[in-house]
PLY file of the C-alpha trace (Angstrom):
ply
format ascii 1.0
element vertex 41
property float x
property float y
property float z
element edge 40
property int vertex1
property int vertex2
end_header
77.03 196.53 114.79
75.78 193.76 112.51
73.38 194.31 109.71
70.20 192.22 109.44
71.68 189.81 106.88
74.72 189.03 109.05
72.51 188.61 112.11
70.19 186.24 110.23
73.14 184.17 108.99
74.52 183.90 112.52
71.15 182.79 113.90
70.69 180.21 111.14
74.16 178.80 111.85
73.26 178.52 115.53
70.01 176.70 114.69
71.86 174.25 112.45
74.41 173.65 115.22
71.61 173.04 117.73
69.82 170.59 115.43
72.98 168.57 114.87
73.81 168.57 118.58
70.91 166.33 119.59
70.26 168.53 122.64
66.97 170.15 123.50
66.83 173.93 123.11
67.23 174.81 126.79
70.19 172.47 127.27
71.86 173.77 124.11
71.41 177.37 125.24
72.86 176.61 128.67
75.86 174.85 127.09
76.50 177.74 124.66
75.71 180.44 127.25
72.96 181.90 125.06
69.78 183.22 126.66
66.87 180.94 125.75
64.74 183.96 124.88
67.39 185.15 122.40
67.67 181.70 120.83
63.93 181.25 120.63
63.45 184.68 119.05
0 1
1 2
2 3
3 4
4 5
5 6
6 7
7 8
8 9
9 10
10 11
11 12
12 13
13 14
14 15
15 16
16 17
17 18
18 19
19 20
20 21
21 22
22 23
23 24
24 25
25 26
26 27
27 28
28 29
29 30
30 31
31 32
32 33
33 34
34 35
35 36
36 37
37 38
38 39
39 40
């Protein structure tokens, strides 16, 4: 189980990856197999 700091770091890395991808959020989530609701949270 991850602690809050690790989880936050992982989410921030995912957001940075999404921003550099040039994809919209839904397309990025589909490509990475991440639920949109989880990403948007």
